C-alpha positions, 0 to 999 in steps of 0.5 A, a space after each residue: 198307122 205304121 208308127 202306131 203299129 210300131 209303138 205298141 211294142 215299145 216299153 213303157 218308158 218310150 211312151 213319150 215318142 208316140 204321136 198323141 192328140 193335142 191336149 187342151 189347156 187346163 183350167 187351174 181352178 177346176 180341181 174338185 178338191 185338193 188331195 193329200 199326196 204321200 210318198 210312193 215307192 213306184 218308179 218315177 216317170 221321166 220327161 212327161 206325166 202319167 197318161 190315162 185313157 177313160 173309156 166312156 163319156 157318161 157321168 162316171 167317165 167324165 167325172 174320172 176324166 175331170 179328176 185325172 186332168 185336174 190332178 196333173 194326169 194327161 187324160 184322154 176321154 173316149 166317147 162314141 156318140 157325144 150327141 146321143 142320149 142314154 135311156 134313163 129315168 134321170 132322177 138325181 139326189 139333192 146332194 149331187 147338185 152341190 157335190 158335183 156343182 151341177 147348175 140348177 138350169 140343168 134341172 128340168 123339174 124339182 120334184 116335191 111330190 112323189 106317189 107310190 101306187 100298190 098293185 091294188 092301186 093303194 096310193 101313198 104320198 111319199 113326200 110329206 117329210 120334205 123340208 122347204 127347199 128340198 126336192 129330187 132333181 129330174 134331168 135329161 141325160 143328154 144335158 147332164 152328160 154333155 155338161 160333165 164332158 165339157 167340164 172335163 175338157 175345160 180341166 184339161 182332158 182331151 175328148 176323142 169322139 170314137 168307138 173303142 174296138 179293143 183294149 190291148 193288155 200288155 204282157 209286162 208291168 212296164 209295157 203300155 196298154 193300147 186302146 184301139 178305136 175308130 174315129 172318122 171311119 179310120 182305125 187308130 191306136 193310143 198307148 197309155 199307162 192306166 185305163 178307166 173303164 166307164 163304158 157301161 153294162 156291156 163294157 168292152 174294157 171289162 171283157 178285155 180284162 176278163 172281169 167276169 159276168 153279172 146278172 143284169 136287168 133291162 129297162 124300157 121307157 117311152 118319152 111321151 109329150 103330153 097335152 099342156 093340161 096333162 103335163 100340168 099334173 106332172 109338173 113336180 110329181 113323180 110316180 112309182 107303180 108296183 105290181 106283177 102287171 108292170 114288173 115281176 121284180 122291180 117297179 114302173 115309173 112316170 118321171 116328169 121332164 122339161 116338156 114330156 114324161 118318161 114312162 117306163 119299167 124294168 125287170 131282170 127275171 122276165 126280160 123277154 116280157 118287157 114290152 108286156 110290162 110296158 103295156 101294163 104301166 101304160 094301162 095303169 096310167 092311161 087316163 093321165 097320159 091320154 092324148 100324149 105323143 110318143 117322141 122316143 122309145 128307149 131300152 138299155 141294160 142295168 147291172 144288178 150287182 158289182 162285177 167279180 173283178 173291178 180292178 185288174 192290172 192298171 185297169 179300173 172299172 167304174 159306174 155301170 161297167 163296175 156294176 154300181 147300180 142299186 137294187 130296189 131303187 135302180 139308182 145309178 147316176 150318183 154312184 157312177 159319178 162318185 165312183 169315177 171321181 174316187 177312181 180318178 182321185 185315187 190315180 192322182 194320189 198314187 201317182 203323186 200327181 202324174 209323176 210316178 207309175 201306178 200299179 194294181 195294188 195302188 188302184 185296189 188300195 186307194 180306190 176299191 177298198 175306199 169304195 167298198 168301205 163306203 158303199 158295200 153295206 148300202 148295196 147289201 141292204 137294198 138287195 135284202 129289201 128287194 128280196 123281201 118286198 118285190 117277191 109278190 103282190 102281197 109283199 108289194 102291198 106291204 111295202 106301200 103300206 109301210 111307205 105311208 109312215 112318216 118316219 119311214 119316209 124321213 129316213 128313206 128320203 134323207 138317206 137317198 138325198 144326202 147319201 148318209 145314214 139318217 139319224 133316227 131313234 131306237 124307239 122309232 126303229 123298233 116300231 118300224 121293225 114291228 110295223 114291217 112284220 105286221 104289214 107283211 103278215 097282214 098282206 099275206 092274210 089278205 092275199 089268202 082271202 083274195 085267192 080264196 074268193 077267186 077260187 
C-alpha cells in the first residue's frame, strides 16, 4: 500500500513505474472492427501504451473493455460481483446477435409471438408482420454478461474482481486518475490515464465527476418457475400489460426464459407503490402462472433520461451510468453495449491505438457527438410517445388499438429489431397519424361514458 500511496502523486509521465496487475495475452482476431486513425496533436506516451479503467462489467463495460483492449489500450475491467445476475427483462433486438456476435446458444427463447393487453383486457397479437427467421431474443443477464466479460478478457483486458470505492480526480491534465477499490477484503489503488464509467444507475464514477442527477424509475420482477404445461404456453410468447393497476406510467411484462418466466413491472412516479403494482400484474396473469414457484425476486433502478454531464475530463459515462435507457419501451441492453463499444473505439481512435494521450475534447468529439447524432432523436420520440400514451387508461386503450394495425407493427418491429428507421410510405404514415388521433378521441369518449355509468 505504501507504493500505491506514493504513486498517486506522480505525474502522468511516471505511470509506468506503478505495480499493476498482469495483463492477459491478446487475441489478435478479437477486434470488433478496424478503425481509421487520424493524426493527433496530443502528446505521445513514451515506453508504454495508454491505460484505461472500465468500471462495471455489464454489457456497457465489457463492450468498452473489448474495444479498448483490441485497439492496443492497456485495459482494466472492474466488476464487483461477476457471479451476480442483474435484474432485467432480458429482451435484445435481433440485430444485436449479429452486430455483437452473440452465439445463439446464449438465447433462452426465440420470441415470435407478442401480446399487448389493454387495461380492459383487449388483446392484440403484436407479431403478425414478423418474417421467417425473425424473432426477439430472450436472454438471462448472468449468461450474457459472463460471455461478454470473457470475450473482453480474451481480447487482452485484465478483469479485476473488486468493489470500486472511489475515483480520485486529478488536479491537472497531466496527472493520473486513481481508482480506489477493495479486492479480497484488501484496499488497493490503480492509476490510469482514462476512465469509462459503466457502473449502472447509481454510478460512483458519475458522482466522482459531478455528472448531475437524473430522474429514475424502479423495476421489480419475480422469476417464476411454472409447471411444464403452463411453461408450454409461454414457450415463444412474451406479454405486455397496460393499466393503472400494473403501472401508472409504464407497463408490466411476462417474458419467457429457459425454465421460468420473468413477471415484473416498473414505475417512476409511484416508486413506493411498486409492490402493489407487482400484485396487480400477478392478479392479471393469475390463471396462467397458477402453481408456479417464485425462485428469485429482483428490483433495480432504471434511468429515465441521459445525465446532464456524460463526459468530464478524461472520464466518459456509458450505459445506465450515462442514462441510456429508452422511455416507453424501457430498452437498455443494446444501447448499453453500443455506447460502450462506441466509447472504447473513440478512445482508441483519439489515442492513435494507445500511443498518445487523450483529452476531454477528444471524448466529446469522437464519442459524445457521434452518440447524440445517432440516437438523440430516438430518445426524444420515445419520450413523446410515453407522455402521450401512458397518461391514463384511456390513452393506453388507444395505444393497444393502434398496435393492432399491421403497418404500425411492421414499422415498430423493424425499428426495434434493426435499430434503423424503417422504410414506410407517406400515404400509410398519413393514415397512421389519422388513426392515432381517432384512437385517442374514441378512447376519450368511451372513458367519459364509462365514468358516467360508474357515477
